N, C-alpha and C positions, 0 to 999 in steps of 0.2 A: 706624459705626466709633467705638470708644472712643478718647478721648484719654488721654495719660499721666496728666493731672490727674484725669480721671474714675476711672481704675483706682486711683490713690492714695486718692482719697476713698472709693471703694467698699471697699477693703481696710481703711482705718482705721475705717469705720463697722461693718463686720462684726466686726472684732477687738474694738472697744469694746463692742458689744452682747454678744458672746460672754463677755467678761470681766465683764460686769455681771450675768450669770445665775448663780443659785445652783445648785450641783451637787445632784443628787437622791440621796437615800439615803445620805448621809454626814454625820457630825457632826464629823469631824476637821478641824482647821485645816490649810489648804493654804498652800504657799509662794507659789503663783500664784493670782490671783483668778479667780472664775468657772469656766466650763467649760473643759476641755481641748478641743483641736481634734478629737480622736478622739470625745469625748463629743458634741460638736455634730454631727459627721458621723453618728453613730449616731442621734441624734434626728431628723436631717433625711433619713436614708436615702440619703446620698450618700457618695462616697469622701472620706477624710480629706485626700487629696492635693488635691482641689478646694478644700477649705476653706483649706489652706495657700497654694495658688497665688493664690486671690482675695485673701486677707489681705496677701500679699506684693506685690500689684499687678502680677502677671505678665500678660503679653500673651496672655491666653486668653479664650475666648468660651463661658462656660457657657450651656447651653440655657435656654430659658424654664422648662422643667420642673425643671431643677436649681435654678434661682433660686427657683422656687415652693416647692420642698421646703426650701431654705435659709431662706426667709422664715418658713415654718411652724415650722422647728426653732428659730428665734430669737424666736418669738412676736411678730412685728412687728405694729404697728398698721397701719391702712389708709394713713396718711400715710407711715409708715416703709417700708412695702412699695412705695409709689409711688416713694419716694426710691431704694430699692434697684434697682428695675427701670430707673429713669431713668439712674442712673449706669452700669448695665450695658448700656444701649443696647438693651434688649429690651422687647417688649410683654408686659404682664402678662396671662396667660390668664384670670385671675380678674377683670379689669377689665371691667365690663359695657359701658363706653363704647368700649372698643377692639374689641369684637366687632361685625362688620358685621351689620346687620339685613336683613330682606327688602327687595328692590328695590321701588320704587313700582310699583303696578299700572299697566299701560299707559295706561289711561284717565286716571289721575291725572297721570302724567308728561306726557301730551299736553296736558292742561288747564293745568298749571302753565307749560308752555312757551309757551302761546298768550296768556296774560293779560299785559297791559302793567303793571298795578298790582303792588305787592309781593305775591307769592304763594309759598306753600311747602306741602309735604305732610309730615305726621307719621306715623311708624309706631307700633306699640303701645307702644314705650318712649319715645315722643315725641322720637325722633331724626329729624332732617330728612332724608328720603330723596329729596327733590326741592326745588329752589328756583330761582326765576328771578333775573335780574340785578338787578331792582329790590329784591327782598328782600335780596339779598346786600349791596347798597349801604346799605340802611336799618339792618340789624342789625349795627352796628359790633362787630367782634371775634368774632362768632359763627362765621364760616367761616375764620378765620385759623389756619393750622397745625393744623387739626382735621379729619381725614378722616371723622369721625362726629359732626358737630355736634348737640348735644342741647339742646333748648329749656329743659328744667328745669335742667340744669347751668349753662347760660348765665345764666339769670335769677338763680339763687341763688348762683353762685360767681364770675361774671365782673365785674370792676369796671366795665366799659363798660356793662353792663346797668343799673346803678344811675344812671348819668348819662343813658342813653337814655330811661329810663322816669321821667318827672317825678313820678309817683305810685307809686314802686317798691313800697313796702310793701303797698299795697292790691292792686296788680296781681299781685305775687308770691303773695299769699295766695289770690287768686281763681284764678290759674293752677293752683295745686296742688289746690284744691278741685275744679276741672274734671278734672284728671288722675286724681284719686281715683275719680271715677265710671268712667272708662275702665279703671282698675286692677282693678276688681272683675271685669272680663271677661278679664283677662290673667294671672290668678294662676298658671296652669299654665306660663307663660313664664318660665324662670329668668333670662333677660336683663332682663325688666321688674322682677322682684323684686330683681335685683342693682342696678339703677339706684337704687331706693328705699333699699336698704341702704347703698350707697356715699354717697349724698347726705346721709343721716342722720349719717354720719361727718364729712362735709366741711363741712356748713353748719348752724350752730345754728338759724338762721331756718327752714330746711327742717324740721329735726327738731321744732321747737316747733309749726310749722303742721301738720305731719303728725299730731302727737299730738292736735290739736284735732278731728280727724275730720270736718272740714267737707266737704260734697259739693255740687257745683253742676253743672248742665248747661252744656255749652259753648255760650254764646250770643253773638250779635253785639252791636254797640253801638259807641259812640265810644271810640277808642283814640288817645292822644296820644304823640308821640315827640319827643325833643329831641336831634337829631343833633349831632355835634361842630361841624360847619360849617352855619350857617344857623339859621333861627328854628324855633319850635315847629311841628310838623306834625300834622295831625289826619286821622284815617281812620275810616271805618265798617267794622268787621270782619264778615266773613261766613265761615261754616264749612259745608263740605259733607262728606258721608260717601259713600264708594264703595259702590255697591250690592253688588258681588261680595265686597268685603273691608271689612266694617263696622268693623274695628279700625284702619283708616287714615282720616286726616282731611286735607282740603284747606282751607287758610285763605288768604283774600285780603283785602287792605286797600284799600278804595275811598276815594280822596282826597275830603275835604270841606272846606268853608271853616270858619273858626273862629267863624262867627256862631252 
């Protein structure tokens, strides 16, 4: 449900963006700046009444499709598009993180639920399709208010990840190099491609690392974490692949001493 403040902000944003756009095919000076409402409506293939109501902050609920067309008509960037949909209280159909992936295979879900150590499963887009309570406690902020928690988005965009991973830069680069290996097998999946495209927009570090073309196998080894409460924790990471669905991964962290 939109608040009155959200409707006002949405209307002001759309109006300001419309007025900043240069009209097409005219060299005459206009009394009003930018596009007229009718011109924006034509570009977006929506009714001019919708543009007027949205700009006026009316208590209306344009559909996600209407908002998507409006965003295209306004030539919004990824960040601006996110802002538009957030103010409108709608999920962006173009957001790869909002789209639910496949459920975890039964064998993976059962395994994750039986392990006491932190354990989670990754789908082809590296969204966590299963996680046990220990993993949810360890990865601070990953599961909060996010129905589709994604490991790549968390590591590269969430402030809590930089605090949780004491060697963040090295870990982030390795994580992406491991994902790239899986990415080559998922090129036909538009959701996976969308995750990469969105993160290139959202994170300069992701974009720079992606352009370096590093590729690594997903290997085990020592992993350290610095949770908000308590001292440094050390684990040995293990990764398994489901026999029937080789594009899914199970990761579990075996506690070890710091010796």
